[in-house]
N, C-alpha and C positions, 0 to 999 in steps of 0.2 A: 814474469808478472811480479809486481811488488804488492804484497798483501795489504799494505797500509796506504796505497796510492788511490786517490779518488778516480783518476782516469783509467787506471788498470781495472778498477771495480766496474766502471762504465763499460769497458771493453768486454769484461766477463759477464755482463748483464746482471751484475749484483746490485747495481744502482740504475734506475731508469734514466734515460735521456732520449731526446728526439734524434735518433740516428739518421744521418743523411747519406752516408756511404760506408761500406765495409768491404774489405778483401782480406787476404791472408797477411798483408803487411801493414795496412793503414786502416784507421776508422775515423769518421768525421761525424760531428753532432752539433746541434745548435747551442750557442752559448746561452746560459741562463740569465746573464746580465749583459745583453747586447749593447754595443757601443755604436751600432749602425743598423739600418733596417735589415741588412743581411750580415750576420756575424756567426761564422761557423768555425769550429775548432777542428783541426786536422792533426791527428796523432799517430805516431808509429805504435805498433803493438808491442815492440820491444821497449822495455822501460829503461829510460835514462833521464836523469833529472833535468838536464839542460843541454844546450848545444855544446857546452864545454866538455861534456862527457862523450860526444860523438867521436868515432874513430874512422879511419879509412874504410873499414868494412861496412860502415853505415851510409856510405855515399849514395848507394842506390835508393835506399828508403828516404833519404833526405830529398833527393831529386823527385822521387815519386810523390812526396807530399806537395811539392810545388805543382806538379802536373795534375794532381787531384784538385788542387785549388783552382787551376785554370778551367778544368772540366766543370767544377761546381759553379764557377763564375758564369760560364756559358749557360748552364742549366738554369741559373737564377737571373738571366738576362741583365747582367751587369755590363751593359754595352758601353756606358760612358766611362767605365773604369772601376777599378777595385784596388785594394791594398792587401798585401800579405805581410805579416809581422811575426817574428819570433823574438820573444823577450827572454833574455838569459840572465837570471839572477834577480835578487830583490831590488837592486838599484835600477833595474830596467823595468820594474813593475811585474815581474813574474810572481804569481801567487800560488800556482799549482806546480809542483816540481816533478812533472812528467813533460818532457819536451812536447811542445805543441805549436802549431802555426795558426795564426788568426787570419781568416779570410773576411775582410770587411768591405762592404759595398752598399750602394743604394743611396748614398749622399755624397756631397762634395767634401773633400779633405783638404786641409791646409798643409803648407810646408814652411818651415820644418815641423815635424810632428813633435808631440810631447810638450 
């Protein structure tokens, strides 16, 4: 845990959030500034700032984040589709520097994004 990290504080229940999913490796909560009707953030409990810091030993938790996203998409009836996004770095729009995956759904998305 990084004591100055917003998402670490959410994981530790020091800051309230609408928690959607939790296990020993991953937690998920509703985004406070949703960009779609369903906008959930899925985070590893292990703190690393971005995907750039991920190492081979993080492979399992990175895969688990995607599987949790698929499970949450099913539970939220995102039958027409959904999008998962990981922003890495300021230039990609990352604003909280704890790796997290955005699960977005409930509306149509354009391509290319951004």
